[in-house]
C-alpha positions in Angstrom: 199.2 221.4 180.0 197.5 221.2 176.3 198.2 217.7 176.1 196.3 217.4 179.6 193.6 219.0 179.1 192.9 216.9 176.1 193.2 213.3 177.7 190.6 214.9 180.5 188.0 215.8 177.6 188.0 212.2 176.5 186.9 210.7 180.1 184.6 214.0 181.0 182.8 213.6 178.1 182.7 210.1 177.7 180.2 210.9 181.3 178.7 214.0 180.1 177.1 211.7 177.0 176.1 208.8 179.1 174.4 211.3 181.5 172.9 213.5 178.5 172.0 210.1 176.4 171.4 207.1 179.0 171.0 208.4 182.3 168.3 211.6 181.1 166.3 209.5 178.8 165.5 206.8 180.7 164.6 209.4 183.9 162.2 211.1 181.0 161.0 207.7 180.2 160.4 206.8 183.4 158.1 210.3 184.0 156.4 210.2 181.0 155.4 207.0 181.8 153.2 204.2 179.6 152.1 207.1 176.6 155.5 208.2 175.8 157.1 204.7 176.0 154.6 203.6 173.6 155.5 206.9 171.2 159.4 206.3 170.9 158.8 202.8 170.4 156.7 203.8 167.7 159.1 206.3 166.2 161.4 203.4 166.7 159.5 200.9 164.4 158.9 203.3 161.9 162.6 204.2 161.6 163.0 200.8 161.5 160.7 199.9 158.9 162.4 202.9 157.1 165.5 201.1 157.2 164.0 198.2 156.3 162.4 199.4 153.1 165.1 201.4 151.8 167.7 198.3 152.8 165.1 195.9 150.4 164.8 198.2 147.9 168.7 198.6 147.9 169.4 195.0 147.7 166.5 194.4 145.3 167.5 197.5 142.7 171.1 196.0 142.3 169.9 192.7 141.5 167.9 193.9 139.2 170.5 196.6 137.5 172.6 192.6 137.0 169.9 191.3 135.5 169.5 195.4 133.6 173.4 194.9 132.8 172.6 191.5 131.4 170.2 192.8 128.5 172.2 195.8 128.2 174.4 193.2 126.6 172.2 191.1 124.6 170.9 195.0 123.4 173.9 195.6 122.6 175.4 193.1 120.6 175.4 193.2 117.5 176.0 190.2 116.3 172.8 188.7 118.4 171.0 191.4 116.2 171.7 190.3 112.9 171.3 186.5 113.8 168.0 186.5 115.0 166.9 188.9 112.3 168.0 187.1 109.4 166.0 184.2 107.4 166.7 181.0 107.6 164.5 179.6 105.3 167.5 178.8 103.1 170.2 178.2 105.5 170.9 176.2 108.6 171.2 176.7 112.0 174.8 175.9 112.8 176.1 179.3 113.2 173.4 180.5 115.5 173.1 178.3 117.8 177.1 177.9 118.8 176.6 181.7 118.7 173.6 181.7 121.4 174.6 178.5 123.3 178.2 180.1 124.3 176.5 183.6 124.7 173.8 182.9 127.4 176.1 179.7 129.1 178.7 182.0 129.7 176.0 184.6 131.3 174.3 182.1 133.3 178.2 180.6 134.4 178.4 184.7 135.9 175.2 184.9 137.7 174.1 181.3 138.9 170.4 182.9 140.1 169.4 182.9 136.3 168.1 179.5 135.4 166.8 180.7 132.2 168.3 182.7 129.1 165.2 182.3 125.7 164.6 184.6 122.9 160.6 185.6 122.4 160.4 186.6 118.4 158.1 187.3 115.9 160.7 186.0 113.1 159.4 182.3 112.0 162.3 181.1 110.2 164.0 180.5 113.6 163.7 177.4 115.3 161.1 176.7 117.3 162.9 175.0 120.6 160.6 175.8 123.3 164.4 176.2 124.7 166.3 179.1 123.4 163.7 180.5 120.8 159.6 180.8 121.3 157.6 182.1 118.4 155.0 185.2 119.2 151.7 184.9 118.4 150.9 188.0 117.4 147.5 187.3 117.9 147.6 186.1 121.8 151.0 187.9 123.3 151.5 187.5 126.7 151.0 190.7 129.2 154.6 191.4 129.0 154.7 192.3 125.6 152.5 195.0 126.2 153.7 196.4 129.7 157.8 196.1 128.0 157.5 199.1 125.9 160.1 200.3 124.6 164.0 198.5 124.8 165.0 201.1 127.8 162.3 199.0 130.0 162.4 195.7 131.4 159.2 193.9 132.8 159.3 191.6 135.9 156.1 189.2 136.5 155.6 185.7 138.8 155.1 183.0 135.6 153.3 180.7 138.1 155.7 178.0 138.2 158.0 178.9 141.6 160.0 181.4 139.1 160.2 185.0 138.3 160.4 186.5 134.9 162.5 189.6 133.8 161.9 190.8 130.2 163.4 193.5 127.8 162.9 194.8 123.9 165.6 193.7 122.1 164.4 196.1 118.9 166.9 199.2 118.5 164.1 201.0 116.3 160.0 200.4 116.6 160.0 200.2 113.3 161.9 197.2 113.1 160.9 194.2 110.2 160.7 191.9 113.9 159.5 191.9 117.6 162.7 190.4 119.6 162.0 190.3 123.5 164.9 188.4 125.7 163.3 186.9 128.8 164.9 185.1 131.8 164.0 183.7 134.3 164.8 183.0 138.6 163.6 180.7 141.2 161.3 182.9 143.1 162.5 181.8 146.3 165.7 184.2 145.2 163.6 187.1 145.7 161.2 186.0 148.3 164.5 185.5 150.8 165.5 188.7 150.0 162.1 190.3 151.3 162.4 187.6 154.4 165.6 189.4 155.7 165.1 191.5 158.8 162.0 191.4 161.8 159.2 188.7 161.3 156.7 190.1 162.2 156.9 192.6 159.0 155.1 191.3 155.8 156.7 192.6 152.5 154.9 192.7 149.5 156.5 193.0 146.2 153.6 194.1 143.4 153.4 194.5 140.0 151.1 197.9 138.0 148.2 195.7 138.0 148.3 195.6 142.6 149.1 190.9 142.2 151.7 190.3 144.4 154.7 189.0 142.8 156.9 187.9 145.4 156.9 188.2 149.6 157.7 186.7 152.7 154.6 185.5 153.6 154.4 182.6 150.4 150.0 182.2 151.4 150.3 186.1 149.8 151.7 185.3 146.8 149.8 185.7 143.5 146.8 188.1 146.0 145.7 191.2 145.0 147.0 193.5 147.1 142.9 195.2 147.9 141.7 192.5 149.3 144.1 192.4 152.3 143.0 193.8 155.5 145.3 196.2 156.6 143.1 197.6 159.7 145.7 198.1 162.8 148.4 197.9 160.7 151.2 200.6 160.4 152.2 200.9 156.4 154.9 201.9 154.1 155.5 201.5 150.5 158.1 202.7 147.7 158.8 202.1 143.9 162.0 199.9 142.8 163.4 200.8 139.9 162.5 197.4 138.0 160.4 195.5 140.2 157.5 197.0 140.6 156.5 198.6 144.2 157.7 197.1 147.4 155.1 197.3 150.2 155.6 197.0 154.1 153.1 196.6 156.9 152.6 194.9 160.3 150.4 195.3 163.5 151.2 197.7 165.3 149.1 196.1 168.6 151.8 193.9 169.4 154.0 197.0 170.8 151.0 198.2 173.8 151.6 195.6 176.0 155.7 195.9 175.4 155.7 199.4 176.3 153.3 199.3 179.7 155.9 196.8 181.1 158.8 199.0 180.3 157.1 202.4 181.7 156.7 199.9 185.2 160.1 198.4 185.3 162.6 201.6 184.2 162.2 203.9 187.2 162.5 200.6 189.8 165.8 200.2 188.1 167.0 203.8 187.5 168.5 204.5 190.0 170.7 201.2 190.8 171.6 201.4 187.2 172.5 204.6 187.0 174.6 204.9 190.5 176.5 202.0 189.2 176.8 202.5 185.6 178.8 206.1 186.2 181.0 204.5 189.1 182.3 202.1 186.1 182.2 204.6 183.5 184.0 206.7 185.4 186.7 204.2 186.3 187.1 202.6 183.1 187.0 206.2 180.8 190.5 207.1 183.2 191.8 203.7 182.4 190.7 204.9 178.6 192.4 207.8 179.0 195.5 207.3 179.8 195.7 204.4 177.0 194.7 206.8 174.9 197.3 209.0 174.9 199.9 206.6 174.7 198.6 205.2 171.0 198.4 209.1 170.3 202.1 209.8 171.7 203.4 206.5 169.8 201.7 207.4 166.4 202.7 211.4 166.5 206.2 210.3 167.0 205.9 207.8 163.7 204.1 210.4 162.0 207.2 212.8 162.8 209.6 210.1 161.2 210.8 208.8 165.2 210.6 205.2 163.9 212.5 204.0 166.8 210.3 205.4 169.4 207.6 202.3 171.1 204.7 202.7 173.0 204.8 200.5 176.3 202.9 198.1 177.3 202.5 195.4 180.0 204.8 192.7 179.2 202.9 190.6 181.1 199.7 190.9 179.0 197.1 190.8 181.6 194.3 193.4 181.2 194.8 193.8 177.9 192.1 195.0 175.2 191.8 196.8 171.8 193.3 200.0 172.5 196.6 197.0 173.5 196.1 195.7 170.5 196.2 199.4 168.6 199.2 200.2 170.0 201.1 197.4 169.3 200.1 197.8 166.1 201.7 200.8 166.3 204.6 199.5 167.3 204.8 197.0 164.8 203.9 199.3 162.0 207.2 201.7 163.0 209.2 198.6 163.1 207.8 197.3 159.6 208.5 200.8 158.1 211.9 201.3 159.7 212.7 197.6 158.3 211.4 198.1 154.5 213.4 201.5 154.6 216.4 199.8 155.6 216.4 197.3 153.7 213.5 195.7 151.0 213.8 198.9 149.2 216.8 199.3 148.8 217.8 195.6 148.1 215.4 196.0 145.6 216.4 198.6 144.4 220.1 197.7 143.8 219.0 194.5 142.3 216.9 196.1 139.4 220.1 198.3 138.2 222.5 195.5 139.0 220.1 193.0 136.6 219.6 195.4 134.2 223.2 196.7 133.8 224.6 193.1 134.1 222.2 192.1 130.7 223.3 195.1 129.0 226.7 194.2 129.4 226.2 190.1 128.9 225.2 191.0 125.5 228.5 193.3 124.4 230.8 190.6 124.4 229.1 188.0 122.6 228.6 190.9 119.7 232.3 191.7 119.4 233.2 188.0 120.0 230.9 187.2 116.7 232.0 190.8 115.2 235.8 190.2 115.7 235.5 186.7 114.0 233.6 188.6 110.8 236.4 190.9 110.5 239.5 188.1 111.3 237.9 186.4 108.3 237.8 189.5 105.8 241.4 190.3 107.3 243.0 186.9 105.8 240.6 187.3 102.5 240.8 190.5 101.4 243.8 192.3 102.7 244.5 195.1 105.3 241.9 197.5 103.2 239.0 195.7 103.8 239.9 194.6 107.3 240.3 199.0 108.1 236.8 199.4 106.3 235.5 196.7 108.8 237.1 197.5 111.9 235.4 201.6 111.0 231.9 200.4 111.2 233.0 198.3 114.5 234.1 201.6 115.6 230.7 203.3 114.3 228.7 200.1 116.3 230.7 200.5 119.3 230.5 204.4 119.4 226.2 204.5 119.2 226.4 201.2 121.9 228.1 203.8 124.3 225.7 206.7 124.3 227.5 208.1 127.0 226.1 205.3 129.2 222.5 205.8 128.4 220.5 202.4 128.8 218.1 203.3 126.0 218.4 205.7 122.7 216.4 206.6 120.2 214.6 204.3 117.5 216.5 206.4 115.0 220.3 205.4 116.8 218.8 202.3 117.3 218.8 201.8 113.1 221.8 203.0 112.5 223.2 200.7 115.3 221.7 197.9 113.3 223.0 199.0 109.9 226.6 199.7 111.2 226.3 196.1 111.8 224.8 194.9 108.7 228.0 196.9 106.6 230.4 194.4 108.8 228.0 191.7 107.7 227.6 192.6 104.0 231.4 192.3 104.1 232.1 188.7 105.2 228.6 187.3 103.0 228.4 189.9 100.0 224.9 190.4 98.1 223.9 187.5 100.1 222.0 189.8 103.0 219.0 191.7 101.9 217.3 194.0 104.3 213.8 195.9 103.9 212.4 198.2 106.0 209.1 199.4 106.3 209.1 202.1 109.0 206.6 204.8 110.7 208.7 208.1 110.6 206.7 209.5 113.0 207.9 206.6 115.7 211.7 207.5 115.2 212.5 209.6 117.9 210.8 207.1 120.4 213.3 205.7 123.0 213.8 201.8 123.0 216.2 199.8 124.6 219.4 200.1 123.1 220.5 196.8 121.3 217.3 195.3 120.5 217.2 195.1 116.9 221.0 194.1 116.6 221.0 190.7 119.0 217.5 189.5 117.0 219.1 190.4 113.3 222.0 188.7 114.1 220.2 185.7 115.4 218.2 185.7 112.1 221.7 185.8 110.3 223.7 183.0 112.3 220.7 180.3 112.8 217.9 181.3 110.2 219.9 180.2 106.9 220.9 176.0 105.6 222.8 177.9 103.1 224.9 180.8 103.3 224.8 181.0 99.8 221.6 181.6 99.4 220.4 185.2 99.4 218.6 185.7 102.9 215.9 188.6 103.4 215.1 190.3 106.1 212.1 192.7 106.3 212.1 195.1 109.1 208.9 196.7 109.8 208.0 199.6 112.8 205.0 200.4 113.3 202.2 201.8 116.6 199.3 199.1 117.6 196.8 199.7 120.2 199.3 202.4 122.3 202.5 200.5 121.6 205.5 200.7 119.5 206.5 197.7 117.8 209.1 196.0 116.3 209.0 193.1 113.3 212.1 191.4 112.2 211.0 188.5 109.4 212.8 186.6 107.2 212.7 183.9 104.7 215.1 181.6 106.5 214.9 177.6 107.5 212.4 178.5 110.8 212.0 176.3 113.0 210.3 172.9 114.3 207.6 173.1 117.0 209.3 171.2 119.8 212.4 174.3 119.1 210.1 177.1 119.3 207.9 175.7 121.9 211.2 175.5 123.9 212.8 178.4 122.8 209.4 180.5 123.8 209.1 178.8 127.4 213.1 180.0 128.0 212.5 183.5 127.3 211.7 184.8 130.7 215.2 183.2 131.9 218.5 185.4 131.7 220.6 182.8 132.7 222.7 180.9 130.0 221.8 182.2 126.3 221.7 186.2 124.6 220.1 187.0 121.4 216.1 186.6 122.4 216.0 185.9 125.7 217.7 188.8 126.7 216.3 191.6 124.6 212.5 190.0 126.4 213.8 190.4 129.7 215.6 194.0 129.3 212.5 195.2 127.8 210.1 193.6 131.0 212.5 195.3 133.4 212.5 198.7 131.6 209.0 199.1 130.7 207.0 196.1 132.5 205.8 192.6 132.1 203.1 193.8 129.6 206.2 194.4 126.8 208.6 191.9 125.5 209.4 189.7 122.5 207.2 187.4 120.6 208.1 184.7 117.7 206.4 182.8 115.1 208.0 180.1 113.3 207.7 177.3 111.2 210.0 175.2 109.4 211.0 175.6 105.6 209.0 179.5 106.3 211.2 181.6 107.9 210.3 182.9 111.1 208.9 186.3 112.1 210.1 188.2 116.0 207.7 190.6 117.0 208.9 193.4 119.8 206.9 195.3 121.9 207.5 198.6 123.8 205.4 201.6 125.5 204.3 204.3 122.9 205.6 207.5 121.6 204.2 209.6 125.0 205.9 206.7 127.8 208.4 205.6 125.9 210.3 209.2 125.3 213.5 209.5 127.8 
């Protein structure tokens, strides 16, 4: 019963609002005739003018704010300041032009409406190319030098050459050695078009502080003083913009007199016929509308309650379908898609990530085990059982840490212990030909990292970084924090790589198939922490290799 009352309310409200806001105003306008009609139209005109004024000022301020933001870039650019205040009497302009050309070109690329950017300065050692740099004459300063004032003021002015200029002082301190201004130009038509958006009978003008018209949707008014324009029998409105001066709107009010009379004479004639027909039409439509709203509301409520198999009934032939039927169809599709995502996509994606991570984790262990047992085999044959026994003990320590109760990540302290167990085995095989040095930020030792991150990198360096096993091979392991990331660096003084091999290796870093070591560590870190982390390689033939491993900082990386 409650649902029926709500549904009926929609129909009754539509009829009520129609009678209140359509039939009654039409009747009152017919009764009060011409006078009230004119008054209503004039009030609407004022509203339109106010809206037009507000909308235009908003557009102007948004655009001017862009120019002010650009000038802020120049104002806060210390490098630009140093170039513009430098003494060039004993130095060349190459660095100056290179910096200014790049900076101005980039600004104009992202702001195509800016046609010119220049600097006006009293620094006489700067070049006077009349393109980027203009020299200020203290005895003949432009008007905008005075009106611009301090560095927080931006001045707009019509240049008289079809463009509008925006100027701002760049001096950080008024007592500076030089006066420096940034000067930007846009086409005059650009502002004029913004002022011309709206009623063609509304004249818009943009004035400076002296009352001079800088821009207008009436080209004949540009350059005139507002005091010289006759505003008799004109509706008039004005307001200030943030950077472009004062905006004024005016239009001839007499054009509405005849319209008001015609409206008053016709309304009463069509009132009775239109009222009866409209009332009947809205009754029939509201009844159909009410029924469709009930269906959509019930469908949305059911899906919201978790009944994802619920479907709203729709006509099979599709005849007479409207926007509400489309909404009902969309609600049905939404329920079906949500059900599909829950049942298939989410579960499959989660399983894929878990299996891929576990596969990569397991992929590395047999690879290392093969190499470690190979080393132990060599030791057993060459040194007897005691040495082999000690090697097996080191290997057991390695796997004890590696298993880590099934956890995918361990602390950096544990990762270093795991690496040390591996290095003990390698030192037994290679004697003192491998030297490892550590530079560690000990405050990061409790940060968590994907296990078996360092060992594959060091193993890769030992097996591929040396041309001669008899030479002493140095490895430096650094741990530090940089820009919110925890960073490992493994640096060796081995043979390095040719550019072609380095490029091939870098290109294959994001593919897990067909390899271990660097690629495996890179893939596991990206899967665990995100694509912004991973492994990066620097190498040069004859000068060694540096492997950089980035993963989250101490807050996110902690378990």
